[in-house]
Phi, psi and omega in degrees: 000126182301147179287127180286136178288130176265171177299325179293321178296316180298319180297318179295318178298319179297315180297318180295317178298318179296321179296315179296321179295317180296320178296317179296319180296318179295318178298317180296319178297318179297319180293319178297316180297319179295318178297318179297320180296316180296316179297320180294318178298317179296319179296315179297318180295317179296319180295318178297318179296320179295318178298319179294318177298315179300319181296315181297316179299318180297316180296317180295318179298320179296316180296319178296317179299317179294321178297316179299319179296316180294322178295319177298319178295323178298315181296317177300319179295334177282320185280318187307307183292341180277344186301319183302313181291314184300313184280332175297324178294339179257020176082020179237082178298132187262131178261331183204140173236119180247141180255143176052062178270130184235154174208152180230151176230161176304155181085020178062031177273138186217143176222137175231131179251126180297306178226129178246112183256123189235138164224192188289335184243344187218158174230132178248123176267119182250120175263124185248128179226145172291323173232116184268126182238168180302321180298327179294324178294314179300316180298320183289324176297319177295322179295318179297321181295331183259357189305313184292337174293320182278330183232071183297342179295345178253020185298332183268006183253155172286135180253123179241160181236149176213150175231148180227141179207141174283317173245133182235125179299155184305131176072357181292324179297318179294320177301314181296316180296320179297334177272004176088019181260144168290146179235120181257125184235162178289142178213104183063233179271359182231210181224163178211166173275129181274348182292148175297154180302330181268012180297134178248113182287152174282146177244148178242000000 
């Protein structure tokens, strides 16, 4: 005949069950805590890696920007001293060549000219690019149209435009010439005007 469970037996079973449950709960808590710790470590590691990646990208971008700026200055340094000879050959004797000429107007309007070539009757605005693109031509045409607003001291002079590039995208030189701009291109160790001898520049 089976032994009948007494109240004491039931109490012992309850206590054992409770003990096993508590052990399981503690084990589960430890596992959860360990999982949380691992996840936090991974998160911290990922965050550190992301910060390091951001720093490297920022440094590289800065270096590229500085390199681009120095390259632009180099190209300007190549074109500027040649301007006197190049434009004199086209009947425009040069009295002064100024680099990085800037002006501001109300409304946060700003204009910067890479090279400003001046003589007694005309001013030539030269936009210098290491790589000359169609967008640069459009921007320079807009700059020429607004030039006298920014520089009223040249209101009585003819305004001419020129663009210079070491590398020129396909057909961009022809586009610039069709718009009446002088085009300065690399030639050996120096630069030259790519326009035909009978080219007639547009005036603004």
